[in-house]
N, C-alpha and C positions, 0 to 999 in steps of 0.2 A: 504494500499500499504506499510505504513512503517513497518507493522508486517511482510510483505512478504519480504521486503527489508532486514530485520534483519535476516530473515530465509536463505536467500541466501548468506548473509554475513557470517553467521555461517557455511554454506556449504562450502564456499570458504576457510575459515580458516581450517575447517576439511580436506579439500583436500590437503592443504599444509602440514598439520601435520601427516595425516595418509595416504597419497597417495603413499607410497613406498612399493612394495611387491617384494619378490624374485621370479625370473623367474623359473618355475617348471622344466625346462630342464637344462638351463645354470646357474641358480642361480644369474644372474645379477639383481641388484636392478632396478626396473621399477617404473615409475610413473603410479599409478592405483587407479582412483577414480570411474571407471565404474566396477561393479561386472561381473565376468565372465558370469553368467547365463544372466545377461542384455545384455552383448556383443553378446552372442550367439544368443539370441532372436531377437535383433534389426538386426543382420546380416542376419538371416534367412528371415526376413520381407523384407529387402533391395533386397536380393538375389531372392526372389520370385517375388518381383515387376519388377526387371530387367528382369528375364527370361520370365515373363508374357508378357512384352512389345516386347521382342526379338521373343516370340513365335507368337504374332500377325502378325509380319512382316516376318514370316516363316524363322527366322534366327538360329533356333535351330535344329541341326541334331539329329533326334529322333531315328534313326536306322542306319543300314549299317556297314560295315567292319570297318571303322575308329572309329566310336563311340563304337562298341564292343571292340575294341583293347583298347581305353582309359579306358574303365571300367575294363578290365581285368588288365591293368597295375596299376591303382590306387587302385584296391581291394588288390593287392599284396603289394603295398606300405603301405596302411592302416593296414594290418595284422602285419607289422613291427612296425608302430607308435604305435600300441597298446602295444607293448613289453615294450616301454619306458614310456607310459602314459596309463595305463590300463583304466583309467577313460573314455578315448577317445572311447572306445568300445561302450560306450552309446550315442555317437553323432549321429545325423542324417546325416551321410555322403551322399553326392550327387555330381554328376559331370555331366557337359553339355558341349557338343561341340558346340561352336558359329560359325555359317557359315559366316565368315568374312575374305576372303582371304588376304585383305590389312593389317589386324592388326596382329602383332605378340605379343601375350601376354598371360597370364595365371594368375589365383589367387585362393588361398583358404582362405575363411573367417573364422572367429571364429565359432567353431562347425562343421567344415568340409564341407562347401558349396564351391564347386569348379567349375571352368570353364576354357576351353582352347580354343583359337581362331584358325580357320583353316588356318590363315596365318602362323602357326608354321610348316604346311607341304608345303603350297603353294610357301612361300617365302624362308623358310630355308630347306626344304626337310629333315626335322627331322626324324631320325630313332627311333625305339621303345626304344632304350637305352637312346637317347636324351630326348625324351618325358618323360620317367621315371625319369630322373634326374632334368628336369624342374618342374615336378609335385611333385617330392620329396622335391625340394626346397619350393615350395608353402606350401606343408604340414608343412614343417618345420616352416613357419611363424605361422601357426595355433597352432602347439604344443607349441611353445614359447610364446604364448599369444600376438604376435605382433599386431593383429587387436585390441585386448582389449587395448593395450598400446596406439595406435594412437587414438582410440576413446576417451581414458581418456584425451589425450593432447588437442584434439579438444574440447571435453566437458569443460575441465578445462579452457581453453581459452575463451569459450563461457560464462562460469559463470561470469568472470569479465566483459564481453561485456554486459550481461544481467543485472548485477548490475547497470552498468552505465546507461543502458535504463531504468530501473525501477526508478532510481533516477531523471530521466527526465520525468517520468510519463507513461512510456510504459507498456503494460500488460504483464502477465506472459507467457513465451513462452518456459517453460522447456521441454514439451513433444516434441516439434518440434526441440528443440535444440538436444535432444538426437538421433532423426531420422537423423538429419543433420550430427550428429558425426558418425553414422554407414555409411552414404554415403561417407563421407570424408575419413573414413578409407580405402576405396576401392581406392580413387582417389588420396590420398595423397602419396608421395614417402616414401619409407622405409628409415630409417636411415641406414648409412653405417655399423654401429654396428649390426643392425638387419640383414642386407644382410650377414654379415660375419656368423652370428649364423645360418641362413637359409641355407647358403652354406654347412656348417658343417654338420648339421642335415640331410639335403637332400640327400647328397652324400652317407651318411652311410645307410639311408634308402634305397636308391636305390640299393647299393651294396648287403645289406642283403636281398632284394627281388629278387636278382638274375639278375641285371642289370649292365653292364659294368660302373664303375665309371670314366673310361677314357673319356666316352661320355660327361661328365660335361665340359671337356675342349674343346672338338670339338664343342659342342654346344655353348660355349662362344666365340670360334673364329668365327663361323658363325655370331653370334650376332653382334660381333665388325665389321666384314666386312660389315654387312647390314647397321650398323650404319654410315658408311662413306658417305652415301647419305642422312643422316638425321637419327636421333636415332628412333628405333622402340619403340612402346609404352611400350614394357616391360622394356627398359632401362629408360624411363621417371619415371616409379614407382619403379624401382629397380636401384638406383645408383650404380655405380661400384666402389668399393674400388680400390685403386691403386694396381698393380700387382695381380689383381684377378685371371688371368690365372696361374700364378706360384703358387698362394695359392691353386687353384683347383687341380692342379697337385700334389702338396704335400698332400692334403687331400686324393686324389684318391689312391696314393701310399700306404697311411696308411690304407685304408680300402680294397685294393686289395684282400688281403688274405680272407676277409669275402666273396667276390664275388666268389672267386675260390672255396671256401668251399661249398657254395650253388650250384654252377654249378655241382660239382663232387658229392654231396650227394642226399639222397632221398628227395622228395618233403615233405614239412611239412604240416600237416592238418591245415587249417584255414577257418573260415566261410566266407560268403559273407557279406560285410559291407555296400555296396552301396544301398541306397534307390533308385535305378535307375528305371525310369518308361520306360517300353517298349512302343511300338506303341499302345497297347491296354490299356495303362494307369494303369496297374497292377503293384503293387510293387513286387520285386524279394523277396521271401521268402525262409527261410531255409527248405530244403528238408528233409524227413524222413532219419534218419541215419547220417546226417551231424552234425557237432559240431555247437553249437549256440555261439552267441556273448558273452553271459554270462559265458558260460564254458570256452571259449577261454580267456575272460579277467581275470577270476578267476585263470587260469593257470599262467598268465603272472604276476598278482599281487603277486604271491608266489616268483617270481624270476625277478623283474622288473630290467631291463637293465640300464647301464648308457653309453651315448654316448662316443666314444673314445676321450674325451677331454684331452688335454695335462696335466692339473693338476691332473687329476685322475689317468693317467698313471704314473705320478711322484709318487703319493701316493702308488699306487700298487708295484712299484719298490723300495720302501723305500728310494726315492730320495728327499722326502719333507724336506727342511731345511728352517726355518723361521728366518729373521733378522729384520722384521719391528715392530716398537713399537708405535711411535707417529702417523704416517699417518694411520695405520690400527686400531688404538684404538677404534674408533667409530664403525667400522665394527664388531670387536671383541665384544664390549659391546652389540651390537644389535643382533648378531647371537649366542652368546654363551648360552643365555637363552633358545634356542631351543635344545641345545646339550643333556641335560639330557632326555627331552622326547624321542629324537630320539634313544638314547642310550637304554633307558628303553624298547623300542618297537622293538629293534633289526634292526632298518632302517639303516644298516651299510653303504651302499653306499651313502645314503643322508647325513649321519653324516660325512663321509669322505670328501665329496664335500663341505659341508658347512665350515668345518675346513680349508680346502685348500683355499677356497674363502676369509675367514678372513685373512689368512697369518699372524697371529699375534704370536709373539715370547713369549711363556709362557709354563710352564710345563703341564697346562691343555690341551692345543692344541696338544702337542705331546701325551699326555696320550690318548686323544680322538681318535687320528689316530691309536694308539696302540690297542685299544678297537675294533675300526672298522676293523683294519686288522685281528685280532684274530677273530671276528665274521664271517669274509669272508674266513678263513682258510689259511690266508697269514701268516704262522708262522714266517718266516724270518723277514718279514717287521714288524710284531707286537713287535718282540724282539728288533729291531732297535729303533722303536719309544718309547717303554718303557724305553730303556737306555737313549734316548735323553731327556725324561721326567724328569729323575732323575738328569740329568746334568743341564738342564734349571732351575730346582727348586733351585739350589744354589744361583741364582741371580735373576731369573725371574719366581718366585712362583705365583701362581694364585690368592693368597691372598694379594699380593702387589698392590700398586696403587689404593686401595679402591675398587678393584673387589672382587668377591666371587668365590669360587671353584664349586659352582652349587651342593654342597652336597657330592662332592667326597673328599676322603682323597688321594690325588694325589700321594704323595710320598710313603705312605705306601702301597697303591694298586699297584702302578707301580713296587715296589720292590717284592711284592708278586706274581705278574704276571711273573716277570722275573725269579723267582725261578723254574718255570715249562717250561720254554723256554730256548733253547741253548743260550749262549752269542753270539751276533752278531759279525760277522767277521769284 
């Protein structure tokens, strides 16, 4: 018992020291002690158990117009999700409609396991555009690893509980703890920060899939009105940030041009992603001549998109100006070690996002933005950032304060790059 206690104690210490990871979509630092593969596996197990029980009670709508419409909507959303996370093409996506007219809720777990309750139609009279926005929001949670984050919090809390239990002579319950974490990840409320992230991701997914982003606002208004008689289940697990309606309206206006472009353009070829089971229990497979998931994912990996996040837009318009030194020092020290690798493999979007997230005033920061802008073909922005790198180097060189320049000769390379670019206006 003492040996196992020490093992758990080491695990707890490791969780505290190594439990931070950058969000693959937003870059936010998240507490992560549960590996993504494990989160996906445990989520699938919890999902299958849940759907199995509901199936026995005949609560799953296996066919019908509503089910087919949900599958059509989510397939279009998934095709857009893969453009931002090509690795998600390999998820075993699945969606079920749960026949529960009194419940207004929906979810998407790690690995793309989704469900929506019939109360969305029965109580809210939701339109296709509104369904697309709520499912886009749920997919946003999965893309941003929010299930994994909540599982990590539940599991991390459980480690401390388990250590105390073992100290009192209890048996090892690690496996059960992990299963409980997966279940809790469904039931626990999302943080307001996670909700804001999912709002931003979801509304853009919906717009790019050809669904009106204005519907996010109308859906929220319906939810709020319904909540006057007691909050619906959705609001219990999706707490509302203040001024949410105004925020959704602002996000909708930002992505409206994407929606208009899709509606006026030709349909984009995309595969079927859902492992949806028809009444015959046979999986939907790719038909001859259709593009496969693998082919589609490879195309997207060559030009992975970045969501219309405000910091990234500032970077592209050469509006990034840094003035943070003390508060941003830790973030800079942690992130800049990755910049050389991102630079060398030409991951320009990821590089720009990482630098913007650090927000640290140094010539290296501006030089990295210049390199990223140059790699993305943004000549004017590149020129501006190279010039700022030269100016910052007079007082805030990357070699000062005990930091390294990660192998770059920033001043020399920035000056050389400027010689082939026009002087910024």
